[in-house]
N, C-alpha and C positions, 0 to 999 in steps of 0.2 A: 649517277651519270659518270661515265668513264672520262678520263682525261682526253681521249681522242675525240669524244663527242662534244667537248667544250668548244664554243664558238671562238674562232681566232680573233685576236684583237685587231681592230682596224687601224689604218695609218693615222686617222684623225684622233683616235683614242690614245695612241702612243705619243703623238705630238702634244696632246693636252696634258698627259701625265708628266712628260718631261718639262713642259712649260710651268705647270703649277708647282712642281717639286723645286725647280730653281727659284721661282718667285717666293715660295715659302721660306727657303733658306736665306735668301737675300733680306727679306723683311725681318726674320728672326734675329739675324746678326746685327742689323742696323738699329733694332730696338734698343740694345744695350748702349750703343753710341749716343743716340739722341736722348735717351733717358738720363744718362750721366751729364750731358751738356745742359739739359733743362734744369737739373738740380743746381749746377754751378751758376748758370745764367739767371736763375729765378724767374723763368718764363712759364706762365700758365699754358699758353697756346702751344709751345714746344713740347711741354709735358703731355698735353692731350695728343699731339701728333705722334709722340713716341709710343703711346698706348695704341694708337692706330696701327703701328707696325705689328704689334701683337695680334690685333684684330685681323690684319691681312694674312698673317701667318696661319691663324685658325681657319680662315675662309678657304685658303688654298689647300690646307690639309683636309678640310671637309670635302672638297672636290675630289681629292684622291680616294677618299673613303666611298664617296657616292658613285664613282664611275662604275658603270655596269649594272647599277640598280635599275629596276623597272621605273616607268614614268611616274607612277603614284608616289613611290618612296623618294624619288628625286625631287618631286615637288615639296614633300615634307622637309627634305634637307635644305631646299632653297629657302623655305620659310624660316628654318632655324638660322640660316645664314643672315637673313634679314634682321633677325634679333641681335645677332653678333655685331652687325654693323652699328648698332646703337651704343655699344660699349664705350667707344671714345667720346661719344656725345655726352654720356652720363658723367664720365670722368671730367671732361672740360666744364660741364655745368657745375659740378661739385666744387672744383677749384675756383671757378668764378665766384661762386657764392661765398666761399671761405675768404677770398681776398677783396670782396666788393667794397667793404668799408675802408680798406687801406690798400689801394692798388699801387704797390711799389713798382718802380720802373725796372724792367729786366736789363741785363747787360747785352747790348746789341751785337758786338763782334762775334762772340761764340755762337749766337743765334743764327747769324748770316752764314757762317761756315757750316754749321750743322744742317741748315736748310739746303745749301748747295749740294751737300752730299745726299740729302734726302731726295732732291730732284733727280739725281743720277739713278738712285735705287728705284724710285717710283716711275721714272720715265722708262727705264729698262723693263720694269715689270709690266707697264702698260703696253709697251711694244711687243713683248712676248705674248701677252694675253690677247692682244688685238688680233693676232693671227689665228687664234683657236677659240675665240669667244662664242662662235656659233656651234661648236661641237659639244658643249656641255649644258645646254639649256640655261635655266636660271642661275645655275651655279657659276659657270664660266662668265656669263654676262655680268653677274654681280661682282665677280673678282675684277673684271676689266673696268667696270664703272668705279669701283673703289680706288684702283690704281690711278685712273685718270683724274678723279677728283683730288687725290692726294697731291698731285703735281700742282694743282691750283692752290691748294692749302699751303704748300711750301713757298710758292711765289708770294702769297699773301703774308706769310710770316716774315719774309725778307722785307716786304713793304712796311710791315709793322715795325720792324727793327729800325728802319730808316726814319720813320715818323717819331719813334721814341727818342732818337738822337736830338730831334728838334724840341720836343715838348717835355722830355724827362719825366713822364708820368706812366703809370701802368694801365691807363685806360685803353690805349690801342691794343694791348695784349688781351684785355678782357673782352673787348669788342670782337677781336678775332676768334676768341673762344666761342662766341655766339655764331660766328660764321661757320666754324667747324661743325657745330651742332646742326645747323641748317643743312649742310652738305650731307652729313650722316643720315639725317631724317629722309632727305630726298632719295639717297641711294637705297636705303632700306625699303622705302615705298615702291621704288621701281622693281627691286628684286621680288618683293612680296607679290606684286601684280603679275609678273612673269610666272612665278611658281603657282599662283592661283590658276592661271591659264593651263599650266601643265596638269594640275589636279583635275580640272574639268575635262581636259582631253583624255586623261586616264579613265575617268568615269564613263565618258562617251564610248571609248574603245571597249569597255567592259559591259556596255549595254545598260548602264545604270541611269536613272533619272538625274538630270542636272539640277542642282539646287541654287 
């Protein structure tokens, strides 16, 4: 097929590309900030959240790769993204298990500062993706859900830091790790359901029997 016969990119596709590119860059940059602070503060939940920034980077890069793919391949990419969403949940779970017998209290001030910065990054990402979440099927919807849930996680981390000041134990940090796992599982489930709908729609368009 010649270059002239290639379909022109739509306005929606261009907006989606710009949005996910910016979101991926923001998340990748802030991963290093939050990871470093988590190490200094000794926070399991903040460490899990820093890994989540890498997950969001991968998700939005996946959207860039999948744009323009047929519906069936986009559905496969959506399912792959659902698996990627589980990465921070696994990390948080492993850290919780490692520290379960001795939950040392993290240092609250750097946790609060890092979480406020994370709210800015995730809030901006959610705002950018909310405008284009209907243009990329399961992929863009999943990225929006992830950014939206990340803001809730950041607020929960701040609340955890405040509670830690009062009780001086690491239990709130570990409990929040469970909360992060629950959010990741829910987001993964929602993305998987949407991608499954796209798979069935692709089979219907191809005239295949639906299983």
